[in-house]
C-alpha positions as a Markdown table, in Angstrom:
| # | Residue | x | y | z |
|---|---|---|---|---|
| 1 | Unk | 6.4 | -10.5 | -3.3 |
| 2 | Unk | 2.7 | -9.8 | -3.4 |
| 3 | Unk | 1.2 | -6.4 | -2.7 |
| 4 | Unk | -2.4 | -5.1 | -2.8 |
| 5 | Unk | -3.2 | -1.8 | -4.5 |
| 6 | Unk | -6.5 | 0.0 | -4.1 |
| 7 | Unk | -7.3 | 2.6 | -6.8 |
| 8 | Unk | -10.1 | 4.8 | -8.0 |
| 9 | Unk | -12.4 | 3.4 | -10.7 |
| 10 | Unk | -13.8 | 5.3 | -13.7 |
| 11 | Unk | -17.2 | 5.5 | -12.1 |
| 12 | Unk | -15.8 | 7.3 | -9.0 |
| 13 | Unk | -15.6 | 4.2 | -6.8 |
| 14 | Unk | -12.6 | 2.1 | -5.7 |
| 15 | Unk | -11.4 | -1.4 | -6.0 |
| 16 | Unk | -8.5 | -3.7 | -5.0 |
| 17 | Unk | -5.9 | -5.0 | -7.4 |
| 18 | Unk | -3.4 | -7.7 | -6.6 |
| 19 | Unk | 0.2 | -7.1 | -7.9 |
| 20 | Unk | 3.5 | -8.9 | -7.7 |
| 21 | Unk | 6.6 | -6.8 | -7.0 |
| 22 | Unk | 9.3 | -8.0 | -9.4 |
| 23 | Unk | 12.8 | -8.4 | -7.9 |
| 24 | Unk | 14.4 | -8.5 | -11.3 |
| 25 | Unk | 17.5 | -6.4 | -10.5 |
| 26 | Unk | 20.6 | -8.2 | -9.2 |
| 27 | Unk | 24.0 | -7.4 | -7.8 |
| 28 | Unk | 26.8 | -9.2 | -6.2 |
| 29 | Unk | 27.6 | -8.3 | -2.6 |
| 30 | Unk | 31.3 | -8.9 | -2.9 |
| 31 | Unk | 31.1 | -12.0 | -0.8 |
| 32 | Unk | 29.7 | -14.3 | -3.4 |
| 33 | Unk | 26.0 | -13.7 | -2.7 |
| 34 | Unk | 23.5 | -12.5 | -5.3 |
| 35 | Unk | 21.1 | -9.8 | -4.0 |
| 36 | Unk | 17.8 | -9.4 | -5.8 |
| 37 | Unk | 15.9 | -6.1 | -5.6 |
| 38 | Unk | 13.0 | -4.1 | -7.0 |
| 39 | Unk | 13.3 | -1.1 | -9.2 |
| 40 | Unk | 14.2 | 1.7 | -6.9 |
| 41 | Unk | 11.9 | 4.7 | -6.3 |
| 42 | Unk | 12.1 | 8.0 | -4.6 |
| 43 | Unk | 9.9 | 9.2 | -1.7 |
| 44 | Unk | 9.3 | 12.8 | -0.9 |
| 45 | Unk | 8.8 | 12.1 | 2.8 |
| 46 | Unk | 8.0 | 9.2 | 5.3 |
| 47 | Unk | 6.1 | 9.3 | 8.6 |
| 48 | Unk | 5.2 | 7.0 | 11.4 |
| 49 | Unk | 1.6 | 7.2 | 12.4 |
| 50 | Unk | -0.4 | 5.6 | 15.2 |
| 51 | Unk | -4.0 | 4.8 | 14.2 |
| 52 | Unk | -6.0 | 4.7 | 17.5 |
| 53 | Unk | -8.1 | 1.7 | 18.7 |
| 54 | Unk | -11.6 | 2.0 | 17.4 |
| 55 | Unk | -10.7 | 4.0 | 14.3 |
| 56 | Unk | -13.5 | 3.8 | 11.8 |
| 57 | Unk | -13.1 | 6.4 | 9.0 |
| 58 | Unk | -15.9 | 7.1 | 6.6 |
| 59 | Unk | -15.2 | 7.3 | 2.9 |
| 60 | Unk | -12.1 | 9.2 | 2.0 |
| 61 | Unk | -9.4 | 9.2 | -0.7 |
| 62 | Unk | -5.7 | 8.7 | 0.0 |
| 63 | Unk | -4.2 | 12.1 | 0.6 |
| 64 | Unk | -1.4 | 11.1 | -1.8 |
| 65 | Unk | -0.2 | 7.9 | -3.5 |
| 66 | Unk | 1.6 | 6.1 | -0.7 |
| 67 | Unk | 2.8 | 2.7 | 0.4 |
| 68 | Unk | 1.5 | 1.9 | 3.8 |
| 69 | Unk | 3.5 | -0.5 | 6.0 |
| 70 | Unk | 1.7 | -2.0 | 9.0 |
| 71 | Unk | 4.3 | -2.3 | 11.8 |
| 72 | Unk | 1.9 | -3.2 | 14.7 |
| 73 | Unk | -1.7 | -4.0 | 14.9 |
| 74 | Unk | -4.3 | -4.7 | 12.1 |
| 75 | Unk | -5.7 | -2.3 | 9.5 |
| 76 | Unk | -8.8 | -3.0 | 7.5 |
| 77 | Unk | -9.7 | -1.2 | 4.2 |
| 78 | Unk | -13.1 | -1.4 | 2.4 |
| 79 | Unk | -13.5 | -0.3 | -1.2 |
| 80 | Unk | -16.8 | 0.9 | -2.7 |
| 81 | Unk | -17.5 | -2.5 | -4.3 |
| 82 | Unk | -18.0 | -3.9 | -0.8 |
| 83 | Unk | -14.7 | -5.8 | -0.6 |
| 84 | Unk | -12.7 | -5.7 | 2.6 |
| 85 | Unk | -9.1 | -6.7 | 3.2 |
| 86 | Unk | -6.9 | -6.7 | 6.3 |
| 87 | Unk | -3.2 | -6.2 | 6.8 |
| 88 | Unk | -1.2 | -7.2 | 9.8 |
| 89 | Unk | 2.3 | -6.6 | 11.2 |
| 90 | Unk | 4.9 | -7.0 | 8.4 |
| 91 | Unk | 2.4 | -6.5 | 5.5 |
| 92 | Unk | 1.9 | -3.4 | 3.3 |
| 93 | Unk | -0.3 | -2.0 | 0.5 |
| 94 | Unk | -0.4 | 0.8 | -2.0 |
| 95 | Unk | -3.1 | 3.4 | -1.3 |
| 96 | Unk | -3.6 | 4.8 | -4.8 |
| 97 | Unk | -7.2 | 6.2 | -4.8 |
| 98 | Unk | -6.5 | 9.9 | -4.6 |
| 99 | Unk | -9.7 | 10.7 | -6.5 |
| 100 | Unk | -13.3 | 9.5 | -6.3 |
| 101 | Unk | -15.2 | 8.3 | -3.3 |
| 102 | Unk | -12.1 | 6.6 | -1.9 |
| 103 | Unk | -12.2 | 3.9 | 0.8 |
| 104 | Unk | -13.0 | 3.3 | 4.5 |
| 105 | Unk | -10.3 | 2.5 | 7.0 |
| 106 | Unk | -10.6 | 0.8 | 10.4 |
| 107 | Unk | -8.3 | -0.6 | 13.1 |
| 108 | Unk | -9.1 | -4.1 | 14.3 |
| 109 | Unk | -8.6 | -5.2 | 17.9 |
| 110 | Unk | -6.6 | -2.2 | 19.1 |
| 111 | Unk | -4.4 | 0.6 | 17.7 |
| 112 | Unk | -2.1 | 0.2 | 14.7 |
| 113 | Unk | 1.3 | 1.6 | 14.0 |
| 114 | Unk | 1.9 | 2.3 | 10.3 |
| 115 | Unk | 4.6 | 3.9 | 8.2 |
| 116 | Unk | 3.3 | 6.1 | 5.4 |
| 117 | Unk | 5.8 | 6.2 | 2.5 |
| 118 | Unk | 4.5 | 8.5 | -0.2 |
| 119 | Unk | 5.6 | 7.9 | -3.8 |
| 120 | Unk | 6.0 | 10.7 | -6.4 |
| 121 | Unk | 3.4 | 11.4 | -9.0 |
| 122 | Unk | 5.9 | 10.0 | -11.5 |
| 123 | Unk | 6.0 | 6.6 | -9.7 |
| 124 | Unk | 5.1 | 4.0 | -12.4 |
| 125 | Unk | 3.6 | 1.1 | -10.6 |
| 126 | Unk | 3.9 | -0.9 | -13.8 |
| 127 | Unk | 7.7 | -0.7 | -13.7 |
| 128 | Unk | 7.7 | -2.0 | -10.2 |
| 129 | Unk | 5.1 | -4.7 | -10.3 |
| 130 | Unk | 3.0 | -6.9 | -12.6 |
| 131 | Unk | -0.6 | -7.9 | -12.3 |
| 132 | Unk | -1.3 | -11.2 | -10.6 |
| 133 | Unk | -3.6 | -13.5 | -12.6 |
């Protein structure tokens, strides 16, 4: 499963990084099925948020490292290198630029409902994913 992470760069900017979530753990469900899953992680809190139509936020960092799941609508993020990406219903990303200039966020064609799922400071993205070549 692919996921995009955006993170701070050494020069204070931000950039996108494509990662693959590894589903390397397995268990039997007791009915003959093998269930594959990622390395589990803890979340200190989760919230549902409506981003209004016309949202156009200037440069800002993520308030904390968090997975953002788009449940309705479309969210666009722009990093300081000028790249833009969009996520639609059923897609998610890792906002990981808690320092530096950050990113810009917009809603496209109406409001968006998102789920913010913070990850702890100890969350090791490397244990959960691998870089996509």
